[in-house]
C-alpha positions, 0 to 999 in steps of 0.5 A: 446529581449535580447542578450541571447534570440538572441543567443538561436535562433542560438544555441540549447541545447539538452540533449543527455543522457536520464534520467530515470524517478524516481519511485514514493514514496510508502509504501510496506507492506509484510507478512513474518513469522519471528521466532527469532531476526536472521530472523528479522535482515536478512529480515531487512538487505536484504531490507535496502540495496536496492537502494531507500529505505528510511525506513524499519519497522519490526513488528515480532509480526504481521509478517509484514515488511513495506518498504517506499521509491522509490522502486518497489513492486515486487522487494521488494517482491523478495528481501525478498523471497531471504532470504529463507522466504515465503513472500507475499504482506500484505493481510489484512486491518483494520477491521474498514475500512470494512462494513462487517468485519465478512463475511466468506470471510473476516474473517481470524483466522490467521490475526493479531488482528484488521485486516481482509482480503481485499475482495470485499465481505466485501464491501456493495452492494449499490443496496441492499434494507437495504443499501438504507433504511440506507442511506435514513435517513443518514446525508450524504443525503441532502434530509433526512430532507424533508422525515421526 
């Protein structure tokens, strides 16, 4: 037992000030209709000045703003809405990540090319008979060779 250990028994060091938890690093995607360079600049500047923002990407062709950093989703949305633009969270996912991309609930004509709506109806039902048959001879099934 050293001198420091001996002294630490008599004195306690405690932090009286509470530290705030740091927000997790995340990426927030928002759909905002932007018509011109001024709209794009206004949206970019409103979000870029927020505390914790590391990167802002604006894609005017897709009407998409991507914000990366230590931020809260709702605060980013409110900040974009404060510019006077109608904004919402990005409702689309890539069509190759969905089992049934052209189901009536998932297909959206307003979606950018290569994207569909993120809905539960586009996911396969694991209890459906055609899904059971498709997975019966799948490479992921370890017993598929014994069936053949």
